[in-house]
PLY file of the C-alpha trace (Angstrom):
ply
format ascii 1.0
element vertex 431
property float x
property float y
property float z
element edge 430
property int vertex1
property int vertex2
end_header
-13.60 -5.97 17.97
-10.30 -7.12 17.07
-8.80 -3.59 17.24
-8.73 -0.44 18.99
-11.44 0.70 21.41
-15.24 0.71 20.79
-17.32 4.01 21.03
-20.94 3.52 21.57
-23.61 6.67 20.75
-25.21 6.38 24.16
-22.13 6.29 26.39
-21.73 10.21 26.52
-21.73 13.12 28.82
-22.77 16.77 28.19
-19.82 19.44 29.32
-20.29 23.05 29.41
-17.37 25.42 29.41
-17.19 28.80 31.48
-18.56 30.61 28.27
-21.74 28.46 28.06
-20.36 26.90 25.18
-21.79 23.09 25.23
-19.95 19.76 23.76
-21.24 16.02 23.68
-18.09 14.11 24.85
-18.16 10.37 23.81
-16.64 7.95 26.04
-14.52 4.89 24.98
-16.09 1.40 26.18
-13.31 -0.57 28.07
-13.80 -3.99 26.51
-14.07 -6.67 29.49
-14.17 -10.19 28.72
-11.11 -10.69 27.03
-9.11 -12.84 29.76
-12.44 -15.32 29.63
-12.39 -15.25 25.82
-8.39 -16.12 26.10
-9.06 -18.99 28.57
-11.67 -20.58 26.36
-10.04 -20.26 23.25
-9.59 -23.99 21.52
-9.04 -22.64 17.90
-5.85 -23.19 15.60
-2.35 -22.51 16.99
-0.55 -19.03 15.55
1.33 -21.39 13.59
-1.57 -22.74 11.92
-2.76 -19.36 11.34
0.03 -18.76 9.46
0.46 -21.79 7.32
-1.36 -20.38 4.58
0.95 -17.55 4.30
4.06 -20.00 4.38
2.30 -22.56 1.44
1.83 -19.68 -0.91
5.18 -19.09 -0.93
4.38 -15.48 -1.15
6.93 -12.24 -0.49
6.51 -8.85 1.05
8.66 -6.09 0.15
9.65 -2.64 1.90
11.67 -0.10 -0.26
13.90 2.43 1.61
15.99 5.16 0.12
18.91 2.79 -0.86
17.79 -0.81 0.17
15.03 -3.14 -0.75
14.07 -5.81 1.34
12.44 -9.00 0.54
10.85 -11.19 3.08
9.74 -14.62 1.34
7.65 -16.33 3.96
9.24 -19.51 4.88
12.12 -19.24 2.76
14.31 -16.12 3.04
15.19 -12.57 3.73
17.02 -10.41 1.18
18.20 -6.79 1.38
19.44 -5.62 -1.91
20.22 -2.45 -4.19
19.86 -2.43 -7.89
21.90 -0.07 -10.18
21.71 0.42 -13.62
25.38 0.77 -15.18
26.14 2.28 -18.66
24.89 -0.26 -21.57
21.91 -0.99 -19.33
23.75 -3.53 -17.39
21.99 -4.14 -14.29
24.47 -4.36 -10.98
22.97 -5.79 -8.03
24.60 -5.81 -4.47
22.82 -8.19 -2.07
22.95 -9.85 1.35
20.62 -12.56 2.84
19.67 -11.77 6.16
18.39 -15.23 6.91
17.05 -18.52 5.12
14.98 -20.88 6.62
16.90 -23.98 8.12
13.79 -26.41 8.51
11.42 -27.43 5.80
8.37 -26.97 7.88
8.95 -23.21 9.98
5.80 -23.84 12.05
6.18 -27.18 13.48
8.24 -26.96 16.23
6.45 -24.08 18.46
3.33 -25.45 17.82
3.83 -28.93 19.11
5.27 -27.31 22.19
1.94 -25.33 22.35
-0.21 -28.13 22.19
1.85 -30.26 24.68
2.26 -27.91 27.31
-0.47 -24.86 26.71
-0.02 -23.37 30.27
3.71 -22.56 29.70
2.94 -21.34 26.16
0.44 -18.95 27.79
3.18 -17.38 29.75
5.62 -16.89 27.01
3.91 -15.19 24.48
6.79 -12.33 23.94
5.61 -8.75 23.17
7.41 -5.75 21.39
6.79 -2.17 22.26
5.48 -0.75 18.79
4.38 2.86 18.35
4.09 2.94 22.42
1.63 -0.29 22.34
3.22 -3.37 23.84
2.26 -5.77 20.85
2.38 -9.74 20.97
4.01 -11.22 18.33
4.69 -14.84 16.87
8.68 -15.06 16.41
9.91 -17.07 13.68
13.76 -17.63 13.65
15.90 -17.77 10.06
19.53 -18.24 9.96
22.29 -19.35 7.78
22.37 -15.55 5.81
25.19 -14.50 3.86
28.55 -14.30 5.91
29.26 -11.14 7.89
32.77 -10.19 7.94
32.42 -8.24 11.28
31.61 -11.30 13.14
34.40 -13.80 11.92
32.13 -14.79 8.83
29.44 -16.12 10.91
26.51 -16.37 8.78
23.63 -13.36 9.25
20.27 -14.29 11.06
16.93 -12.51 11.72
13.67 -13.12 13.76
10.75 -12.45 11.65
7.98 -11.06 14.20
4.48 -11.71 13.14
1.63 -9.44 14.38
-1.66 -8.99 14.00
-3.34 -6.28 12.15
-6.94 -6.71 10.56
-6.66 -4.68 7.76
-2.83 -5.59 6.87
-1.65 -7.37 3.64
1.47 -8.89 5.21
3.37 -5.41 4.78
6.76 -5.42 6.39
6.44 -2.73 9.12
10.00 -2.49 9.89
13.38 -3.88 9.38
16.06 -3.14 12.52
19.66 -4.56 12.95
19.45 -5.16 16.77
23.03 -6.39 17.09
25.79 -6.57 14.42
24.26 -9.03 11.40
21.34 -10.08 13.55
18.38 -8.58 12.44
14.70 -8.20 13.55
11.77 -8.19 10.93
8.32 -6.98 12.18
5.30 -8.40 9.63
1.57 -7.28 9.87
-0.99 -9.93 8.79
-4.61 -10.53 9.43
-4.23 -14.03 9.85
-2.94 -14.03 13.61
-6.06 -11.97 14.58
-8.15 -14.52 14.96
-5.97 -15.87 18.07
-7.19 -13.91 21.00
-3.95 -13.66 22.68
-2.10 -12.01 19.32
-4.97 -9.33 19.10
-4.27 -5.61 19.31
-4.37 -4.26 22.95
-5.63 -0.93 23.08
-3.61 1.45 25.12
-5.09 1.97 28.64
-5.45 5.65 27.97
-8.45 6.25 25.66
-9.72 9.27 24.03
-12.60 11.06 24.59
-13.86 12.61 21.51
-15.88 16.22 22.01
-18.70 17.23 19.64
-20.04 20.92 19.46
-23.81 21.06 20.21
-25.47 23.70 17.90
-24.88 27.10 19.12
-21.12 26.28 20.34
-17.79 26.60 17.92
-16.29 23.51 16.72
-13.33 24.66 19.59
-14.26 26.74 22.84
-12.75 30.03 22.33
-10.54 29.51 25.27
-8.81 26.68 23.63
-8.40 28.80 20.37
-6.68 31.38 22.28
-4.57 29.15 24.49
-3.26 27.67 21.17
-2.45 30.85 19.60
-0.58 31.93 22.87
1.47 28.59 22.31
2.35 29.34 18.94
3.24 33.00 19.74
5.82 31.31 22.49
7.18 28.98 19.76
7.87 31.47 16.92
11.37 32.65 18.15
12.53 29.24 18.20
11.67 28.23 14.57
13.99 28.68 12.00
14.42 32.14 9.83
13.51 30.33 6.54
10.08 29.30 8.34
9.52 32.67 9.83
9.85 34.54 6.48
7.15 31.95 5.12
3.27 32.36 5.33
1.90 32.82 8.68
-0.37 29.48 8.27
2.54 27.49 9.10
2.64 28.41 12.60
-0.42 26.20 12.92
-0.47 24.08 15.70
0.66 20.57 14.93
-1.37 18.20 16.73
-4.98 19.11 16.21
-7.63 19.19 19.56
-8.19 15.30 18.46
-5.56 12.53 18.69
-6.47 11.49 14.89
-7.30 7.92 13.72
-4.23 5.83 13.47
-3.48 5.18 9.59
-1.28 3.79 7.34
1.10 4.56 4.36
0.91 3.03 0.94
3.02 0.09 1.67
2.83 -0.11 5.66
0.15 0.21 8.21
-0.03 2.04 11.80
-0.97 -0.35 14.18
-4.40 0.07 15.65
-7.56 1.95 14.51
-9.85 3.87 16.44
-13.61 3.20 15.76
-16.21 6.29 16.35
-19.65 5.87 16.48
-21.72 6.43 12.75
-23.42 9.32 14.44
-20.29 11.46 14.78
-20.01 11.47 11.21
-21.37 14.80 10.06
-19.26 16.35 13.15
-16.36 14.44 11.86
-16.88 15.88 8.14
-17.59 19.19 9.10
-14.16 19.41 11.74
-12.04 17.69 8.98
-12.76 20.67 6.13
-12.27 23.23 9.04
-8.90 21.79 9.17
-9.24 21.04 13.03
-9.42 17.28 12.28
-6.14 16.39 10.74
-5.27 12.93 9.19
-2.01 11.60 10.07
-0.28 8.67 8.39
3.15 7.04 7.60
5.26 4.49 9.65
8.87 4.44 9.75
11.18 7.50 10.19
8.98 10.30 8.71
5.37 10.56 9.38
2.83 13.04 7.80
0.06 15.50 9.22
-2.43 16.72 6.52
-4.96 19.38 7.83
-7.31 20.20 5.05
-7.37 23.74 3.90
-4.19 24.46 6.20
-0.88 22.50 5.80
1.05 19.20 5.10
3.78 18.33 7.37
6.36 15.79 7.37
7.74 15.31 11.13
9.81 12.71 13.23
9.47 12.29 16.88
12.31 11.20 18.89
12.51 10.96 22.93
15.74 12.48 23.06
15.65 15.15 20.39
12.09 16.00 20.34
10.03 16.57 17.14
11.50 17.55 14.03
8.99 18.84 11.30
9.08 20.10 7.95
6.56 22.17 6.10
5.93 20.28 2.97
3.14 22.92 2.03
0.62 25.57 2.88
-2.80 26.11 1.68
-3.52 29.07 0.06
-6.97 29.10 -2.16
-5.89 31.76 -4.80
-2.58 29.52 -5.36
-4.58 26.60 -5.62
-7.18 28.08 -8.13
-4.13 29.14 -10.25
-2.68 25.88 -10.66
-6.38 24.37 -10.75
-7.04 26.15 -13.95
-3.64 24.65 -15.54
-4.33 21.11 -14.24
-7.48 18.62 -14.35
-8.18 18.78 -10.87
-10.75 16.13 -10.64
-12.13 12.80 -12.29
-15.34 11.73 -13.05
-17.21 8.25 -13.82
-20.29 7.82 -15.07
-22.99 5.84 -13.03
-25.64 3.64 -14.42
-28.08 6.49 -14.33
-25.63 8.81 -16.34
-24.82 11.02 -13.57
-21.24 11.95 -13.24
-19.69 11.28 -9.68
-16.46 12.92 -8.60
-14.10 10.01 -8.23
-10.91 12.09 -6.78
-10.08 15.90 -6.25
-6.20 17.07 -6.35
-5.44 20.02 -4.10
-2.24 21.87 -4.40
-0.21 23.13 -1.10
2.69 25.11 -2.20
5.01 27.73 -0.05
6.62 25.01 2.09
10.03 25.01 3.81
13.02 25.76 1.36
14.28 22.62 -0.17
18.50 22.67 0.01
18.37 20.42 -3.16
16.47 22.84 -5.44
16.73 26.32 -3.25
12.88 26.66 -3.86
9.86 25.98 -1.60
8.80 22.57 -1.19
5.19 21.79 -2.57
2.51 19.10 -2.54
-0.07 17.65 -4.61
-2.73 16.43 -2.18
-5.14 13.61 -3.90
-8.07 13.00 -2.00
-9.93 9.78 -2.79
-12.98 7.74 -1.96
-11.87 4.49 -0.29
-14.60 1.97 1.21
-13.64 0.12 4.26
-15.29 -2.00 6.85
-14.27 0.72 9.37
-15.95 3.92 8.49
-12.92 6.02 9.59
-9.94 4.20 8.36
-7.50 6.42 6.62
-4.53 5.32 4.27
-1.91 7.90 3.56
1.09 7.71 1.45
3.86 10.12 0.31
5.69 10.14 -3.11
8.50 12.25 -4.50
8.58 12.14 -8.14
10.69 15.19 -8.27
13.37 16.62 -5.61
10.83 18.13 -3.03
7.62 18.03 -5.05
5.53 15.72 -3.45
2.05 13.96 -4.07
0.36 12.85 -0.84
-2.26 10.35 -1.32
-5.05 10.44 1.01
-7.86 7.54 0.95
-10.89 7.13 3.46
-14.56 6.41 3.52
-14.85 10.17 5.33
-13.89 11.31 1.86
-16.38 9.50 -0.03
-19.21 11.24 1.82
-17.81 14.68 0.48
-16.41 14.21 -2.80
-19.76 15.08 -4.74
-19.66 18.34 -3.09
-16.69 19.44 -5.18
-16.82 22.67 -7.22
-15.21 23.58 -10.36
-11.80 23.97 -8.67
-12.01 20.68 -6.66
-12.89 22.48 -3.39
-15.03 20.52 -0.91
-17.99 21.74 1.31
-20.26 20.10 4.21
-23.03 17.71 2.07
-26.18 19.61 2.50
0 1
1 2
2 3
3 4
4 5
5 6
6 7
7 8
8 9
9 10
10 11
11 12
12 13
13 14
14 15
15 16
16 17
17 18
18 19
19 20
20 21
21 22
22 23
23 24
24 25
25 26
26 27
27 28
28 29
29 30
30 31
31 32
32 33
33 34
34 35
35 36
36 37
37 38
38 39
39 40
40 41
41 42
42 43
43 44
44 45
45 46
46 47
47 48
48 49
49 50
50 51
51 52
52 53
53 54
54 55
55 56
56 57
57 58
58 59
59 60
60 61
61 62
62 63
63 64
64 65
65 66
66 67
67 68
68 69
69 70
70 71
71 72
72 73
73 74
74 75
75 76
76 77
77 78
78 79
79 80
80 81
81 82
82 83
83 84
84 85
85 86
86 87
87 88
88 89
89 90
90 91
91 92
92 93
93 94
94 95
95 96
96 97
97 98
98 99
99 100
100 101
101 102
102 103
103 104
104 105
105 106
106 107
107 108
108 109
109 110
110 111
111 112
112 113
113 114
114 115
115 116
116 117
117 118
118 119
119 120
120 121
121 122
122 123
123 124
124 125
125 126
126 127
127 128
128 129
129 130
130 131
131 132
132 133
133 134
134 135
135 136
136 137
137 138
138 139
139 140
140 141
141 142
142 143
143 144
144 145
145 146
146 147
147 148
148 149
149 150
150 151
151 152
152 153
153 154
154 155
155 156
156 157
157 158
158 159
159 160
160 161
161 162
162 163
163 164
164 165
165 166
166 167
167 168
168 169
169 170
170 171
171 172
172 173
173 174
174 175
175 176
176 177
177 178
178 179
179 180
180 181
181 182
182 183
183 184
184 185
185 186
186 187
187 188
188 189
189 190
190 191
191 192
192 193
193 194
194 195
195 196
196 197
197 198
198 199
199 200
200 201
201 202
202 203
203 204
204 205
205 206
206 207
207 208
208 209
209 210
210 211
211 212
212 213
213 214
214 215
215 216
216 217
217 218
218 219
219 220
220 221
221 222
222 223
223 224
224 225
225 226
226 227
227 228
228 229
229 230
230 231
231 232
232 233
233 234
234 235
235 236
236 237
237 238
238 239
239 240
240 241
241 242
242 243
243 244
244 245
245 246
246 247
247 248
248 249
249 250
250 251
251 252
252 253
253 254
254 255
255 256
256 257
257 258
258 259
259 260
260 261
261 262
262 263
263 264
264 265
265 266
266 267
267 268
268 269
269 270
270 271
271 272
272 273
273 274
274 275
275 276
276 277
277 278
278 279
279 280
280 281
281 282
282 283
283 284
284 285
285 286
286 287
287 288
288 289
289 290
290 291
291 292
292 293
293 294
294 295
295 296
296 297
297 298
298 299
299 300
300 301
301 302
302 303
303 304
304 305
305 306
306 307
307 308
308 309
309 310
310 311
311 312
312 313
313 314
314 315
315 316
316 317
317 318
318 319
319 320
320 321
321 322
322 323
323 324
324 325
325 326
326 327
327 328
328 329
329 330
330 331
331 332
332 333
333 334
334 335
335 336
336 337
337 338
338 339
339 340
340 341
341 342
342 343
343 344
344 345
345 346
346 347
347 348
348 349
349 350
350 351
351 352
352 353
353 354
354 355
355 356
356 357
357 358
358 359
359 360
360 361
361 362
362 363
363 364
364 365
365 366
366 367
367 368
368 369
369 370
370 371
371 372
372 373
373 374
374 375
375 376
376 377
377 378
378 379
379 380
380 381
381 382
382 383
383 384
384 385
385 386
386 387
387 388
388 389
389 390
390 391
391 392
392 393
393 394
394 395
395 396
396 397
397 398
398 399
399 400
400 401
401 402
402 403
403 404
404 405
405 406
406 407
407 408
408 409
409 410
410 411
411 412
412 413
413 414
414 415
415 416
416 417
417 418
418 419
419 420
420 421
421 422
422 423
423 424
424 425
425 426
426 427
427 428
428 429
429 430
């Protein structure tokens, strides 16, 4: 596999709790043979693999709250903000963070690699991305807009290309590492053909456990332990949150570590693959709210637990976890909302049968918004999205109005359950 850790259906162990609950726990296969593959590799250099991107003259964009970043591969990096003034005149504030100074940005490092392959093998740089030391291919860009804080020296950037098999050359991050010197991380599938640049799975791998017939989804003792942890946390939560619905006190991280996912324009590095035999179990756990989807890259990430809540959170080593409740589930509130809004969309198949394409669910009663003084609320749009990876998930958050959000959740897992939607768009385990 080019990413993550592979799970095989016959590599499992049966575990029994003290209450005689039985669980089938699937163990990760620790892939071997990578070193041999790397040694024998005689394919294109990373520069040659990236060449199509530079020849196409394509650009990637990242939109943040104020700035928009534009990376035109092999040409320039621009940071800009557009403002419409009275009379519809557009005022643009912009800086070039780097320009390509040589005609072929990929020629020099490649030449060195071919001449001295032993040295280049040692020198593949890595960057810590979301806890994973990830190899990258650097392209230097200088001669940007002069920087007044550094005696008008030109701004410069290092563009770091990293492998992500499902990416479309997205900008993962832009960081100013020192004054007027920047690091831009780009996710691209082009590098994944080179074994030395493939995503390396963490040495700590998850063990997925599924309940066997007659056993609950989660062991009773674990449920009790989680409730106790929540009771201990409650005195420390903000007063506004304590006044809200009790479902907000749900545990933030579910029993499983979720599949690594992306947002609308960004993708998290690495996808976990689970054996197809776990499909039915995964659907049951997703619909029960015990298996949650996580997404988003950047400052805010999102957690969606079906029929429970939507949380927005930021994790920091120093200050811990900051979280905002965007919306909590109430079946009655959703049904009332559903009566006023078209909750699902159909398309006709060739045989004339109606098939559900998407369902929308309303989650209200979130944390009170400082701007509106009203609780946050979110419409969750569950869409079917086919993918080579059966458990890949894409999550993105939009905010069309202050503290009123739309959360898009797209996955092959959802394809399997959309046809079970009732008149309110509520889903059930396929029969």
